[in-house]
C-alpha positions as CSV (number, residue, x, y, z in Angstrom):
1,M,-63.3,-29.1,-6.1
2,Q,-59.7,-29.6,-7.3
3,S,-59.2,-30.8,-10.8
4,A,-57.6,-34.1,-11.5
5,F,-55.1,-32.5,-13.9
6,A,-54.1,-29.8,-11.5
7,P,-50.6,-30.3,-10.0
8,K,-50.6,-31.4,-6.4
9,P,-48.9,-29.1,-3.9
10,T,-45.5,-30.5,-2.9
11,A,-43.7,-29.9,0.3
12,T,-40.7,-27.6,-0.1
13,N,-37.5,-28.5,1.6
14,K,-36.1,-25.0,1.4
15,K,-35.0,-23.6,4.7
16,A,-36.0,-20.1,5.6
17,E,-33.2,-17.6,5.3
18,P,-32.0,-16.2,8.5
19,A,-32.9,-12.6,9.3
20,R,-30.2,-10.2,8.2
21,V,-28.8,-7.9,10.9
22,N,-27.5,-4.4,10.7
23,S,-23.8,-3.6,10.8
24,K,-22.4,-0.9,13.1
25,S,-20.0,0.4,10.5
26,Y,-18.1,-0.6,7.4
27,T,-15.0,-1.0,9.5
28,S,-16.6,-3.7,11.7
29,A,-17.8,-5.5,8.5
30,Y,-14.3,-5.4,7.1
31,S,-12.7,-6.5,10.4
32,Y,-15.1,-9.5,10.6
33,V,-14.2,-10.7,7.1
34,N,-10.5,-9.9,7.7
35,S,-10.4,-12.2,10.7
36,K,-11.6,-15.1,8.5
37,F,-8.9,-14.1,6.0
38,C,-6.3,-14.5,8.8
39,K,-7.5,-18.0,9.7
40,R,-7.5,-19.0,6.0
41,Y,-4.0,-17.6,5.6
42,Y,-2.5,-19.5,8.5
43,V,-4.2,-22.8,7.6
44,T,-3.0,-22.6,4.0
45,L,0.5,-21.6,5.1
46,Y,0.8,-24.6,7.5
47,M,-0.4,-27.0,4.9
48,F,2.3,-25.9,2.5
49,S,4.9,-25.9,5.3
50,G,4.1,-29.5,6.1
51,L,4.3,-30.4,2.4
52,L,7.6,-28.7,2.0
53,A,9.0,-30.5,5.1
54,I,8.0,-33.9,3.7
55,L,9.3,-33.2,0.1
56,F,12.6,-31.8,1.1
57,Q,13.2,-34.6,3.6
58,L,12.5,-37.2,1.0
59,G,14.6,-35.4,-1.6
60,F,11.7,-35.2,-4.1
61,S,11.9,-39.0,-4.6
62,L,9.3,-41.7,-3.9
63,N,11.5,-43.9,-1.6
64,Y,9.0,-46.0,0.2
65,H,11.6,-47.2,2.7
66,N,12.1,-43.7,4.0
67,F,8.5,-42.6,3.6
68,Y,7.4,-44.1,7.0
69,N,10.3,-42.4,8.7
70,V,9.1,-39.0,7.3
71,L,5.9,-39.2,9.3
72,S,7.5,-38.5,12.6
73,L,7.8,-35.8,15.2
74,K,10.9,-34.5,13.5
75,T,8.9,-33.7,10.4
76,F,6.1,-32.1,12.5
77,F,8.5,-29.8,14.3
78,F,10.4,-28.9,11.1
79,S,7.1,-28.0,9.4
80,L,6.2,-26.0,12.6
81,L,9.5,-24.1,12.2
82,L,8.8,-23.3,8.5
83,F,5.3,-22.1,9.5
84,T,6.8,-19.9,12.2
85,V,9.1,-18.3,9.7
86,G,6.3,-17.6,7.3
87,S,4.0,-16.3,10.0
88,T,6.7,-13.9,11.3
89,L,7.2,-12.5,7.8
90,S,3.5,-12.0,7.4
91,V,3.3,-10.1,10.7
92,L,6.1,-7.8,9.5
93,R,4.3,-7.3,6.2
94,S,1.1,-6.4,8.0
95,L,3.0,-3.6,9.7
96,K,3.7,-2.1,6.3
97,F,0.3,-3.0,4.8
98,T,-0.7,-0.4,2.2
99,V,-2.5,-0.3,-1.1
100,W,-0.8,2.9,-2.2
101,E,2.7,2.9,-3.7
102,P,5.1,5.3,-2.0
103,T,6.3,8.3,-4.0
104,Y,9.6,10.2,-3.9
105,S,10.9,13.3,-5.5
106,S,14.1,11.8,-6.9
107,N,16.1,8.5,-7.0
108,I,18.5,9.6,-4.3
109,A,15.5,10.5,-2.0
110,E,14.0,7.0,-2.5
111,F,17.4,5.4,-1.9
112,L,18.0,7.3,1.4
113,S,14.4,6.7,2.5
114,V,14.5,3.0,1.8
115,C,17.9,2.4,3.3
116,T,17.3,4.3,6.5
117,S,13.8,3.2,7.3
118,S,13.5,1.3,10.6
119,D,10.8,-0.9,9.1
120,N,13.0,-1.9,6.2
121,L,15.9,-2.6,8.6
122,L,13.6,-4.8,10.6
123,I,12.5,-6.7,7.5
124,L,16.2,-7.2,6.5
125,A,17.1,-8.6,9.9
126,A,14.1,-10.9,9.8
127,H,15.0,-12.3,6.4
128,I,18.7,-12.9,7.4
129,I,17.8,-14.5,10.7
130,S,15.1,-16.7,9.1
131,S,17.5,-17.8,6.3
132,L,20.1,-18.7,8.9
133,V,17.7,-20.7,11.0
134,V,16.1,-22.6,8.1
135,I,19.4,-23.5,6.5
136,C,21.1,-24.6,9.7
137,S,18.1,-26.6,10.7
138,Y,18.0,-28.3,7.4
139,F,21.7,-29.3,7.6
140,S,21.8,-30.5,11.2
141,W,18.2,-31.6,11.8
142,I,16.9,-33.0,8.5
143,M,20.0,-34.1,6.7
144,E,22.1,-34.8,9.8
145,E,25.2,-33.2,8.3
146,K,28.2,-32.2,10.5
147,Y,29.0,-29.0,8.7
148,T,27.2,-26.8,11.2
149,L,28.0,-28.7,14.4
150,N,31.2,-27.0,15.6
151,F,32.5,-23.5,14.8
152,L,36.1,-24.4,16.0
153,L,38.2,-27.3,14.7
154,Q,41.4,-28.9,16.0
155,P,43.9,-29.0,13.1
156,P,45.6,-32.3,12.6
157,G,49.2,-32.3,13.9
158,H,48.7,-29.1,15.9
159,Y,49.1,-29.7,19.7
160,L,49.6,-26.2,21.1
161,G,45.9,-25.8,22.0
162,A,45.0,-23.3,19.4
163,R,42.2,-24.1,17.0
164,Q,41.0,-22.8,13.7
165,L,37.6,-21.8,12.5
166,N,35.3,-24.1,10.6
167,Q,35.4,-22.5,7.1
168,E,32.5,-24.6,5.8
169,K,30.3,-23.2,8.6
170,I,31.5,-19.7,7.7
171,F,30.6,-20.3,4.1
172,I,27.1,-21.5,5.1
173,Y,26.6,-18.4,7.3
174,L,27.8,-16.1,4.6
175,Y,25.4,-17.7,2.1
176,A,22.5,-17.3,4.5
177,F,23.4,-13.6,5.0
178,I,23.6,-12.9,1.3
179,L,20.4,-14.9,0.5
180,G,18.5,-12.8,3.1
181,F,20.0,-9.6,1.9
182,N,19.3,-10.3,-1.8
183,Y,15.7,-11.3,-1.1
184,T,15.2,-8.1,1.0
185,V,16.6,-5.9,-1.8
186,D,14.3,-7.6,-4.4
187,F,11.4,-7.3,-2.0
188,L,11.8,-3.5,-1.6
189,V,12.8,-2.7,-5.1
190,N,9.8,-4.4,-6.6
191,R,7.6,-3.0,-3.8
192,N,6.1,-6.4,-3.0
193,F,4.9,-5.0,0.3
194,V,2.2,-3.1,-1.6
195,V,-1.1,-5.0,-1.9
196,K,-2.4,-4.6,-5.4
197,I,-6.2,-5.0,-5.7
198,N,-6.7,-5.9,-9.4
199,N,-9.9,-5.6,-11.3
200,V,-9.5,-9.1,-12.9
201,Q,-9.5,-11.6,-10.1
202,Q,-9.6,-15.4,-9.8
203,P,-10.7,-17.6,-6.9
204,F,-8.2,-18.2,-4.2
205,D,-7.6,-21.9,-5.1
206,Y,-6.9,-21.0,-8.8
207,E,-4.6,-18.1,-7.8
208,I,-2.4,-20.4,-5.7
209,K,-2.4,-23.3,-8.1
210,N,-1.5,-21.2,-11.2
211,S,1.3,-19.5,-9.4
212,L,3.1,-22.5,-7.8
213,G,5.3,-23.1,-10.8
214,T,6.4,-19.4,-10.9
215,V,7.1,-19.5,-7.1
216,L,9.3,-22.6,-7.4
217,C,11.2,-21.2,-10.4
218,K,11.8,-17.8,-8.8
219,S,12.9,-19.5,-5.6
220,A,15.4,-21.7,-7.4
221,M,16.8,-18.8,-9.4
222,R,17.2,-16.7,-6.3
223,A,19.0,-19.5,-4.5
224,L,21.4,-20.1,-7.4
225,R,22.2,-16.4,-7.9
226,S,22.9,-16.0,-4.2
227,F,25.2,-19.1,-4.2
228,R,27.1,-17.6,-7.2
229,N,27.6,-14.3,-5.4
230,T,28.6,-16.1,-2.2
231,Y,31.2,-18.2,-4.0
232,V,32.7,-15.2,-5.8
233,I,32.9,-13.2,-2.6
234,F,34.4,-16.1,-0.6
235,V,37.0,-16.6,-3.3
236,I,38.1,-13.0,-3.3
237,C,37.8,-12.2,0.4
238,N,38.4,-15.6,2.0
239,G,41.3,-14.4,4.1
240,S,39.7,-11.2,5.2
241,I,36.4,-12.9,6.2
242,Y,38.4,-15.5,8.2
243,Y,40.4,-12.8,10.0
244,F,37.3,-10.8,10.8
245,V,35.5,-13.7,12.3
246,A,38.6,-14.7,14.2
247,R,38.6,-11.3,15.9
248,I,35.2,-12.1,17.2
249,F,36.7,-15.0,19.1
250,A,39.5,-12.9,20.6
251,R,39.1,-14.4,24.0
252,I,39.7,-17.9,22.6
253,R,43.0,-19.1,21.2
254,V,42.1,-19.1,17.5
255,L,44.6,-19.3,14.6
256,D,44.7,-16.1,12.5
257,S,45.0,-18.1,9.3
258,P,43.6,-21.6,8.7
259,I,45.8,-24.6,8.4
260,V,43.2,-26.8,6.8
261,G,42.0,-24.9,3.7
262,F,38.5,-24.7,2.2
263,R,37.6,-27.3,-0.3
264,W,36.5,-25.3,-3.4
265,I,35.0,-28.3,-5.2
266,D,33.0,-29.7,-2.3
267,I,30.0,-30.8,-4.5
268,H,28.2,-32.4,-1.6
269,L,28.3,-29.2,0.5
270,F,27.3,-27.1,-2.4
271,L,24.3,-29.2,-3.5
272,R,23.1,-29.4,0.1
273,L,23.4,-25.6,0.4
274,I,21.6,-24.9,-2.8
275,V,18.7,-27.1,-1.8
276,A,18.5,-25.4,1.6
277,G,18.5,-22.0,-0.1
278,I,15.7,-23.2,-2.4
279,L,13.7,-24.3,0.6
280,T,14.2,-20.9,2.4
281,T,13.2,-18.8,-0.6
282,T,10.2,-21.0,-1.3
283,V,9.0,-20.4,2.2
284,F,9.5,-16.7,1.7
285,N,7.7,-16.6,-1.7
286,L,4.9,-18.8,-0.6
287,S,4.2,-16.7,2.4
288,N,4.0,-13.5,0.3
289,R,2.1,-15.2,-2.5
290,I,-0.6,-16.5,-0.2
291,Y,-0.8,-13.1,1.5
292,D,-1.3,-11.4,-1.9
293,A,-3.9,-13.9,-3.0
294,I,-6.0,-13.5,0.1
295,Y,-5.8,-9.8,0.8
296,S,-5.9,-8.5,-2.8
297,Y,-9.2,-10.2,-3.4
298,T,-12.3,-8.0,-3.3
299,L,-15.2,-9.5,-1.5
300,P,-18.7,-8.1,-0.9
301,Y,-18.1,-7.3,2.7
302,T,-21.6,-5.7,3.2
303,D,-23.7,-8.4,1.6
304,P,-24.8,-10.2,4.8
305,Y,-26.2,-7.0,6.4
306,A,-29.6,-5.5,6.0
307,N,-28.2,-1.9,5.9
308,Q,-25.7,-2.8,3.1
309,F,-25.7,0.4,1.2
310,E,-25.8,2.6,4.3
311,C,-22.7,0.7,5.5
312,L,-21.0,1.0,2.1
313,I,-21.6,4.8,2.0
314,Q,-20.1,5.1,5.5
315,G,-17.0,3.4,4.2
316,L,-16.8,5.6,1.1
317,S,-16.9,8.7,3.3
318,N,-14.3,7.5,5.8
319,K,-11.4,9.8,5.2
320,E,-9.6,9.0,8.4
321,H,-8.6,5.4,7.3
322,D,-7.3,5.2,3.8
323,L,-7.4,1.4,3.8
324,I,-11.1,1.3,4.7
325,R,-12.0,3.9,2.1
326,A,-10.0,2.1,-0.6
327,V,-11.7,-1.3,0.2
328,A,-15.1,0.4,0.1
329,F,-14.4,1.9,-3.4
330,S,-13.1,-1.5,-4.7
331,E,-16.3,-3.1,-3.4
332,L,-18.4,-0.4,-5.1
333,A,-16.6,-0.9,-8.4
334,L,-17.2,-4.7,-8.1
335,L,-20.9,-4.1,-7.3
336,S,-21.5,-1.6,-10.1
337,N,-19.6,-3.5,-12.8
338,K,-20.5,-7.1,-12.3
339,R,-23.7,-7.3,-10.1
340,P,-26.8,-6.0,-11.8
341,D,-29.0,-7.3,-9.0
342,K,-27.2,-5.1,-6.5
343,R,-27.4,-2.1,-8.8
344,K,-31.1,-2.5,-9.0
345,A,-31.4,-2.8,-5.2
346,L,-29.2,0.3,-4.8
347,F,-31.5,2.4,-7.0
348,N,-34.5,1.2,-5.0
349,V,-33.1,2.6,-1.7
350,V,-34.9,6.0,-1.6
351,G,-35.8,8.5,1.0
352,N,-38.2,11.4,1.6
353,E,-35.8,13.8,0.0
354,L,-33.6,13.6,-3.1
355,H,-30.3,13.8,-1.2
356,E,-31.4,10.9,1.0
357,N,-31.2,8.4,-1.8
358,A,-28.4,5.9,-1.8
359,W,-27.6,6.8,-5.4
360,Y,-27.2,10.5,-4.6
361,K,-24.9,9.8,-1.7
362,I,-22.7,7.4,-3.7
363,M,-22.5,9.8,-6.6
364,T,-21.5,12.6,-4.2
365,Q,-18.6,10.5,-2.8
366,C,-17.4,9.5,-6.3
367,L,-17.5,13.1,-7.5
368,L,-15.5,14.2,-4.4
369,V,-12.7,11.8,-5.4
370,I,-12.7,13.3,-8.9
371,D,-12.7,16.8,-7.4
372,D,-9.7,15.9,-5.2
373,I,-7.5,15.0,-8.2
374,R,-8.6,18.2,-10.0
375,T,-7.8,20.2,-7.0
376,K,-4.3,18.7,-6.8
377,I,-3.7,19.5,-10.5
378,D,-5.0,23.1,-9.9
379,I,-2.6,23.5,-7.0
380,E,0.3,22.5,-9.3
381,Y,-0.6,25.4,-11.6
382,N,-1.7,28.1,-9.2
383,G,-0.5,27.0,-5.8
384,V,-2.5,27.0,-2.6
385,Q,-4.8,30.0,-2.7
386,P,-5.0,32.0,0.5
387,V,-8.3,31.9,2.3
388,A,-10.2,35.1,2.0
389,T,-10.9,36.9,5.3
390,P,-14.6,37.1,5.8
391,T,-16.0,40.6,6.0
392,P,-17.5,41.3,9.4
393,V,-21.2,42.0,9.4
394,A,-22.2,45.2,11.1
395,K,-24.5,44.5,14.0
396,P,-27.3,46.9,15.1
397,V,-26.3,49.0,18.0
398,E,-28.4,48.3,21.0
399,Q,-29.1,51.3,23.3
400,T,-28.1,50.7,26.9
401,I,-29.3,52.8,29.8
402,S,-26.6,53.4,32.4
403,N,-26.5,55.4,35.7
404,R,-30.2,55.0,36.3
405,L,-31.5,55.6,39.8
406,T,-33.5,52.8,41.3
407,F,-35.2,52.3,44.6
408,S,-33.7,49.8,47.0
409,N,-35.6,48.0,49.8
410,G,-32.5,47.0,51.7
411,P,-30.6,49.0,54.4
412,I,-29.0,52.1,53.1
413,F,-26.5,52.5,55.9
414,T,-22.8,51.5,55.4
415,E,-21.9,48.1,56.8
416,T,-18.6,46.2,57.1
417,K,-18.2,43.3,54.7
418,K,-16.9,40.2,56.5
419,N,-16.2,37.6,53.8
420,Q,-13.7,39.5,51.6
421,V,-11.8,37.8,48.8
422,Y,-8.3,38.9,48.0
423,Y,-7.1,38.2,44.4
424,D,-3.5,37.6,43.4
425,D,-2.2,40.5,41.3
426,R,0.2,39.3,38.6
427,T,-0.3,42.0,36.0
428,S,3.4,43.1,36.4
429,S,4.7,39.8,34.9
430,I,2.2,39.2,32.0
431,F,4.6,40.3,29.3
432,S,7.9,39.2,30.8
433,E,8.0,35.8,29.1
434,V,7.2,37.4,25.7
435,S,9.9,39.9,26.1
436,E,12.4,37.2,26.9
437,L,11.4,35.2,23.8
438,A,11.7,38.3,21.6
439,E,15.3,38.7,22.6
440,N,16.2,35.1,21.6
441,I,14.7,35.4,18.0
442,P,17.6,34.8,15.5
443,A,18.4,37.3,12.8
444,H,17.7,34.9,10.0
445,L,15.2,32.1,10.2
446,P,16.5,28.7,9.0
447,Q,15.4,27.6,5.5
448,P,13.5,24.3,5.2
449,E,15.4,21.4,3.9
450,T,14.5,17.9,2.8
451,V,15.4,15.8,5.8
452,I,14.9,12.0,5.9
453,T,14.4,10.9,9.5
454,S,15.4,7.3,10.4
455,S,16.5,5.1,13.2
456,I,20.2,5.5,12.4
457,G,20.3,9.3,12.4
458,C,19.2,12.3,10.4
459,L,20.4,12.4,6.7
460,K,19.9,15.6,4.7
461,K,19.3,15.1,1.1
462,S,21.0,18.3,0.2
463,V,24.3,17.1,1.8
464,V,24.3,13.9,-0.4
465,V,23.4,15.9,-3.5
466,D,26.2,18.4,-2.9
467,M,28.6,15.5,-2.5
468,I,27.6,13.9,-5.8
469,K,27.9,17.3,-7.6
470,S,31.4,17.8,-6.1
471,L,32.4,14.4,-7.5
472,E,31.0,15.4,-10.9
473,F,33.0,18.6,-10.8
474,R,36.2,16.9,-9.8
475,F,36.1,14.4,-12.6
476,G,35.0,17.0,-15.2
477,S,31.6,15.3,-15.9
478,I,29.1,17.9,-14.7
479,G,25.5,16.7,-15.1
480,V,26.3,13.0,-15.8
481,L,24.5,11.8,-12.6
482,E,21.7,14.4,-12.8
483,S,19.1,11.7,-13.2
484,V,20.2,10.2,-9.8
485,Y,19.9,13.3,-7.6
486,A,17.6,15.7,-9.6
487,D,13.8,16.0,-9.0
488,T,12.0,14.8,-12.1
489,V,8.7,15.6,-13.8
490,L,7.8,11.9,-13.8
491,R,8.1,11.5,-10.1
492,R,6.3,14.8,-9.5
493,M,3.3,13.5,-11.6
494,Q,3.4,10.2,-9.7
495,T,3.2,12.1,-6.4
496,V,0.1,14.0,-7.7
497,F,-1.5,10.7,-8.8
498,N,-0.4,8.6,-5.9
499,K,-4.0,7.5,-5.3
500,Y,-4.9,6.9,-8.9
501,Q,-6.6,3.6,-8.2
502,L,-9.2,5.4,-6.0
503,V,-9.9,7.7,-8.9
504,I,-10.3,4.7,-11.3
505,W,-12.7,3.0,-9.0
506,A,-14.8,6.1,-8.6
507,V,-14.9,6.8,-12.4
508,Q,-15.8,3.1,-13.2
509,S,-18.5,3.1,-10.6
510,L,-20.1,6.3,-12.0
511,G,-19.9,5.0,-15.6
512,S,-21.4,1.6,-14.8
513,L,-24.2,2.9,-12.5
514,T,-25.2,5.6,-14.8
515,S,-25.3,3.4,-17.9
516,G,-27.1,0.6,-16.0
517,S,-29.8,3.0,-14.7
518,L,-31.5,3.1,-18.1
519,K,-33.1,-0.3,-17.4
520,E,-32.6,-0.7,-13.7
521,D,-33.5,2.7,-12.2
522,A,-37.3,2.3,-11.6
523,Y,-37.7,5.8,-10.1
524,G,-35.6,7.7,-12.6
525,F,-33.5,9.5,-10.1
526,V,-30.3,9.0,-12.1
527,Q,-31.5,10.9,-15.1
528,N,-31.4,14.1,-13.2
529,D,-27.7,13.8,-12.7
530,I,-26.4,12.5,-16.0
531,E,-25.6,16.0,-17.3
532,H,-23.7,16.8,-14.2
533,I,-21.7,13.6,-14.3
534,L,-20.8,14.0,-17.9
535,N,-19.6,17.6,-17.3
536,S,-17.5,16.4,-14.3
537,L,-15.9,13.5,-16.2
538,L,-15.2,15.7,-19.2
539,A,-13.7,18.5,-17.0
540,C,-11.4,16.0,-15.3
541,L,-10.3,14.5,-18.6
542,V,-9.6,17.9,-20.1
543,Q,-7.6,19.0,-17.0
544,V,-5.6,15.7,-16.8
545,E,-4.7,15.9,-20.5
546,K,-3.7,19.6,-20.2
547,Y,-1.5,18.6,-17.2
548,V,0.3,16.0,-19.3
549,Q,0.6,18.0,-22.6
550,S,1.5,21.4,-21.0
551,P,2.8,21.0,-17.5
552,P,3.0,23.9,-15.0
553,T,5.7,26.5,-15.5
554,G,7.3,25.4,-12.2
555,Y,8.1,22.0,-13.8
556,K,10.8,23.7,-15.9
557,K,13.1,23.5,-13.0
558,L,12.7,19.7,-12.8
559,L,14.4,17.2,-15.0
560,D,12.1,16.3,-17.9
561,Q,12.7,12.7,-19.1
562,H,9.8,13.0,-21.6
563,L,7.9,10.1,-20.0
564,I,4.3,9.8,-18.9
565,P,3.7,7.7,-15.8
566,G,1.4,4.7,-16.1
567,E,-0.8,6.1,-13.3
568,V,-1.8,9.1,-15.5
569,E,-2.5,6.9,-18.5
570,A,-4.7,4.6,-16.5
571,V,-6.8,7.5,-15.2
572,I,-7.2,8.9,-18.7
573,L,-8.3,5.5,-20.1
574,A,-10.8,5.1,-17.2
575,L,-12.3,8.5,-17.9
576,K,-12.6,7.8,-21.7
577,E,-14.3,4.4,-21.0
578,A,-16.8,5.9,-18.6
579,I,-17.7,8.7,-21.0
580,Y,-18.0,6.3,-23.9
581,Q,-20.1,3.9,-21.8
582,I,-22.6,6.7,-20.8
583,T,-22.9,8.3,-24.2
584,T,-23.4,5.0,-26.1
585,T,-26.1,3.9,-23.6
586,F,-28.0,7.2,-23.8
587,S,-27.3,8.0,-27.5
588,S,-31.0,8.3,-28.2
589,Y,-31.5,11.0,-25.5
590,T,-28.5,13.3,-26.3
591,E,-30.8,16.3,-27.0
592,N,-31.6,16.5,-23.3
593,F,-27.9,16.9,-22.3
594,K,-25.9,20.1,-22.4
595,I,-22.1,20.1,-22.3
596,D,-20.3,23.2,-21.1
597,N,-18.7,25.3,-23.8
598,K,-15.4,25.4,-22.0
599,H,-15.1,21.7,-22.5
600,A,-15.9,22.0,-26.2
601,N,-13.2,24.7,-26.7
602,N,-10.5,22.6,-25.0
603,C,-11.6,19.3,-26.5
604,P,-9.0,17.7,-28.9
605,D,-10.0,15.8,-32.0
606,H,-10.1,12.3,-30.4
607,R,-12.7,13.6,-27.9
608,K,-15.0,14.4,-30.7
609,I,-15.0,10.8,-31.6
610,V,-15.7,9.7,-28.0
611,M,-18.4,12.3,-27.5
612,S,-19.8,12.1,-31.0
613,P,-23.5,11.6,-30.0
614,I,-23.5,14.6,-27.7
615,W,-20.9,16.6,-29.6
616,C,-22.9,16.8,-32.8
617,V,-26.0,18.1,-31.0
618,E,-24.0,20.8,-29.2
619,N,-22.3,22.1,-32.3
620,D,-25.1,21.4,-34.8
621,W,-22.9,19.0,-36.7
622,T,-24.2,16.4,-39.1
623,S,-22.6,13.1,-39.7
């Protein structure tokens, strides 16, 4: 019998969670989320395009008489034009999508590579054409100005049939060209095409809201600087620009010099042009900012699937696609640093054997990344070691019996064979082609040179360097421009650490998972690998610091600017944090860990502070 004081059962309104399905691969899970990212990007971009079309048509004023005229088809089509421009730039940026910054051996190599890249030339053309389309549409369509209607004008008092060029339209076109060129240069110099996946991230709405002021300020400054450059160039080269454009209209009777001059204090034209430039750069910056806010955000792509960790491990081991592997490691770093529930679930995924556990597979992939950077550093010191030829194993000799007489039950008389097969004998021409090739071998094989292949030809870096050196010698200033053409130690280190972010994610994941295993690893599998992880982290830290403090002897031929790249410092900081995180967590169990003596001998003083719990045990020190 139920007690009167017992609570009565209440009906729960909770819906049963849908069954989780398995994912085919990490690539499919990422592609599914990426498709949603694309929809969100285009919806957000069109909302801002419509808002910009309304604001710039109103002139940023609350004029209620014109507000009803704004809500028309003209505003809709103009917003569609802005959306098309932003979408085109996003498609071009997707073609150059990367999370790794490109590295070059010298400044001149970077300059030649950037200037002759077909992708960069396509981006330059897209920015110039987009600037021209948006500015001309704003003048003729939104503001209904007559500056861009006709390219040819009939001068007053001139009745011979010859016309002159519209200098206001030339000035507008020149401004659009310079605006697109300046924006492309800033886009490539700052490497805005690289998607930076940051550890500290905010929700998408806050990212956009907090950066709107910066976007508008940068857009206005870019438009004003481009107008200043255009005005100065037009003042200096007005006649040359007019004559050059007149040659384009060679088949039409055009005056070689204008009769009606350009009004240098046309405030109305200048203000309209600056506002149109601000609109153009705002569309460019908003398109890139929304792109960064969406694609640089790390999401748990594998959360909806039942085989979450199996799918994640597949992404970590995917060496064919660098993007997929980078996204997988960023998700692993997010999971291990900020999601203790997922860490506990990861430790509970076990198998029949030790190497079948999810922890063991993830640890293996992280250690492989650390070993890769150590191998790169070792190659810088010792070069690529030749592969040793395996010694052939002597096989036992098998005794074969030959020329043995056997009885035959068939006919023993000679018979004529009817179905004979005749083979083509080509043994006389087997070595003819080889002999012909041997006669054509040159006396001296060509030496390899640094060649930058592009769509406009093939430029050799050595030719440009020789030209710069000859100019130095002619002016008696040898070595003045060495920092421009010489290969530097800084850039060489950046090349070695070009995927430093992957190393940081792997180190952070190892540190967080190992330290969290003290309370979350119910089976105690992690404690078997703590010693191995500490030795690997310490070995990597010692090797990286040795690489910075005493570079390889081959670096003496490079220009040393006595600078340490930020990539190397970030890796060193991540290694120290992971070591400190593990040692402070397991400070009560340091007697069970043994550190290799080679790390102790190469360990500087500050390492003793970081590793003080373990260091005192290994060296029998007392505090």
